C-alpha positions as a Markdown table, in Angstrom:
| # | Residue | x | y | z |
|---|---|---|---|---|
| 1 | Met | 39.8 | 9.9 | -3.6 |
| 2 | Ala | 41.5 | 13.3 | -3.2 |
| 3 | Asn | 42.6 | 13.3 | -6.8 |
| 4 | Ala | 39.4 | 11.9 | -8.2 |
| 5 | Ala | 37.7 | 14.2 | -10.6 |
| 6 | Ile | 34.1 | 15.3 | -11.1 |
| 7 | Arg | 32.5 | 16.3 | -14.4 |
| 8 | Thr | 30.1 | 19.3 | -14.3 |
| 9 | Asp | 27.3 | 20.0 | -16.7 |
| 10 | Gln | 29.8 | 21.9 | -18.9 |
| 11 | Gly | 32.0 | 18.7 | -19.1 |
| 12 | Thr | 35.0 | 20.2 | -17.2 |
| 13 | Lys | 36.7 | 18.1 | -14.6 |
| 14 | His | 37.0 | 19.1 | -10.9 |
| 15 | Ser | 38.5 | 17.5 | -7.9 |
| 16 | Ala | 36.7 | 15.8 | -5.1 |
| 17 | Lys | 37.5 | 18.9 | -3.0 |
| 18 | Asp | 35.5 | 20.9 | -5.5 |
| 19 | Leu | 32.5 | 18.6 | -5.0 |
| 20 | Leu | 32.5 | 19.5 | -1.3 |
| 21 | Glu | 32.0 | 23.1 | -2.3 |
| 22 | Thr | 29.1 | 22.5 | -4.6 |
| 23 | Pro | 25.6 | 23.7 | -3.7 |
| 24 | Asp | 24.2 | 20.2 | -4.2 |
| 25 | Phe | 26.6 | 18.7 | -1.6 |
| 26 | Lys | 26.0 | 21.5 | 0.9 |
| 27 | Ala | 22.2 | 21.1 | 0.5 |
| 28 | Leu | 22.5 | 17.4 | 1.0 |
| 29 | Val | 24.5 | 17.8 | 4.2 |
| 30 | Ser | 22.1 | 20.5 | 5.5 |
| 31 | Thr | 19.1 | 18.3 | 4.8 |
| 32 | Arg | 20.6 | 15.3 | 6.5 |
| 33 | Met | 21.5 | 17.4 | 9.5 |
| 34 | Arg | 17.9 | 18.9 | 9.7 |
| 35 | Val | 16.3 | 15.5 | 9.4 |
| 36 | Ser | 18.6 | 13.9 | 11.9 |
| 37 | Val | 18.2 | 16.7 | 14.5 |
| 38 | Thr | 14.4 | 16.7 | 14.1 |
| 39 | Leu | 14.2 | 13.0 | 14.6 |
| 40 | Leu | 16.6 | 13.1 | 17.5 |
| 41 | Ala | 14.6 | 15.9 | 19.2 |
| 42 | Leu | 11.4 | 13.9 | 18.8 |
| 43 | Leu | 13.2 | 10.8 | 20.3 |
| 44 | Phe | 14.5 | 12.8 | 23.3 |
| 45 | Ile | 11.1 | 14.4 | 23.9 |
| 46 | Ser | 9.3 | 11.1 | 23.9 |
| 47 | Tyr | 11.9 | 9.3 | 26.1 |
| 48 | Tyr | 12.7 | 12.0 | 28.6 |
| 49 | Gly | 9.0 | 13.0 | 28.6 |
| 50 | Tyr | 8.2 | 9.5 | 29.7 |
| 51 | Ile | 11.0 | 9.6 | 32.4 |
| 52 | Leu | 9.7 | 13.0 | 33.6 |
| 53 | Val | 6.1 | 11.8 | 33.8 |
| 54 | Val | 7.1 | 8.6 | 35.7 |
| 55 | Ala | 9.3 | 10.7 | 38.1 |
| 56 | Thr | 6.9 | 13.5 | 38.8 |
| 57 | Ala | 3.4 | 12.2 | 38.3 |
| 58 | Lys | 3.4 | 9.0 | 40.3 |
| 59 | Asp | -0.3 | 9.1 | 41.0 |
| 60 | Phe | -1.0 | 9.4 | 37.3 |
| 61 | Val | 1.2 | 6.5 | 36.1 |
| 62 | Asn | 0.1 | 4.3 | 39.0 |
| 63 | Gln | -3.5 | 4.3 | 37.8 |
| 64 | Arg | -4.7 | 0.7 | 37.1 |
| 65 | Ile | -5.9 | -0.1 | 33.6 |
| 66 | Gly | -8.9 | -2.3 | 33.5 |
| 67 | Glu | -9.2 | -5.2 | 36.0 |
| 68 | Gly | -5.6 | -6.4 | 35.7 |
| 69 | Ala | -2.6 | -5.4 | 37.7 |
| 70 | Thr | -1.2 | -3.3 | 34.8 |
| 71 | Thr | -0.6 | 0.4 | 35.5 |
| 72 | Leu | -0.6 | 3.2 | 33.0 |
| 73 | Ala | 3.2 | 3.3 | 33.2 |
| 74 | Ile | 3.5 | 0.1 | 31.2 |
| 75 | Pro | 1.7 | 1.2 | 28.0 |
| 76 | Leu | 3.4 | 4.6 | 28.3 |
| 77 | Gly | 6.8 | 2.9 | 28.4 |
| 78 | Val | 5.8 | 0.6 | 25.5 |
| 79 | Ala | 4.7 | 3.7 | 23.6 |
| 80 | Ala | 8.1 | 5.4 | 24.1 |
| 81 | Ile | 9.8 | 2.2 | 22.7 |
| 82 | Val | 7.4 | 2.1 | 19.8 |
| 83 | Ile | 8.1 | 5.8 | 19.0 |
| 84 | Ala | 11.8 | 5.0 | 18.9 |
| 85 | Phe | 11.2 | 2.2 | 16.4 |
| 86 | Val | 8.9 | 4.4 | 14.3 |
| 87 | Leu | 11.4 | 7.3 | 14.2 |
| 88 | Thr | 14.1 | 4.8 | 13.1 |
| 89 | Ala | 11.8 | 3.5 | 10.4 |
| 90 | Val | 11.1 | 7.1 | 9.2 |
| 91 | Tyr | 14.9 | 7.8 | 9.0 |
| 92 | Val | 15.5 | 4.6 | 7.1 |
| 93 | Phe | 12.7 | 5.3 | 4.7 |
| 94 | Trp | 13.9 | 8.8 | 4.1 |
| 95 | Ala | 17.5 | 7.7 | 3.7 |
| 96 | Asn | 16.6 | 5.0 | 1.2 |
| 97 | Lys | 14.3 | 7.3 | -0.9 |
| 98 | Lys | 16.1 | 10.6 | -0.8 |
| 99 | Tyr | 19.5 | 10.6 | 0.8 |
| 100 | Asp | 21.1 | 7.5 | -0.7 |
| 101 | Pro | 20.1 | 8.3 | -4.3 |
| 102 | Glu | 21.6 | 11.8 | -4.0 |
| 103 | Val | 24.8 | 10.4 | -2.5 |
| 104 | Glu | 25.1 | 8.0 | -5.4 |
| 105 | Arg | 24.5 | 10.8 | -7.9 |
| 106 | Leu | 27.2 | 12.8 | -6.4 |
| 107 | Lys | 29.6 | 9.8 | -6.2 |
| 108 | Asn | 28.9 | 9.1 | -9.9 |
| 109 | Gln | 30.1 | 12.6 | -10.7 |
| 110 | Leu | 33.5 | 11.6 | -9.3 |
| 111 | Lys | 33.7 | 8.5 | -11.5 |
| 112 | His | 33.0 | 10.2 | -14.8 |
């Protein structure tokens, strides 16, 4: 792929190395990093937040819910897991709608 060429709006050919230097590619990498770091931070906050609450607020998480034997720790733990699934779904949705089409567009520049 190192000797693949890309065609710019002016119709001139450039190498794949030139593509790595384009503003479009740099913006794509920057956006992907920003989205990934944001979602990762939210995941860490939810997971480690749950762990910290369980470790430091035992009276709070040991509260009984309703008449059953379930404590507040159980739904909080389920919420942490659900948040992880939701964040994964958000990333997949974003990647399918924004990231992947842009990657394909840039790859097609190498083919033509």
